[in-house]
C-alpha positions, 0 to 999 in steps of 0.5 A: 752259894748262889749268886743271889745270896752273894749279891745280897750279902755284898750289898749289905756289907758294902752298905754297912761299911759305907755308913761306918766309914762315912761316920768315921771320916765324914768325907763322902769322897774318902767313903766312896773310894774306900767302899769301892776298894772293899767291893773290889776286894770282896769280888776277888775273894769271891772269884778265888773261892769259886776257882778253888771250888771248880778246881777241887771238883775237877781234881775229885772227878779225875781221881774217881775211876769210871 
């Protein structure tokens, strides 16, 4: 997945999350904090996914004889 696709998806997810959170809580502060936490969790997930992809490609390269 390219970074631009990830960024576009992240922005859309955060906007939908922020709107739904605001409609449920009617609090701007709570919406901001919860959206910030959601964004951090998505970033951590993306980082872990990239690290797993890199690790998988490195282990495949070390197994293949040259």
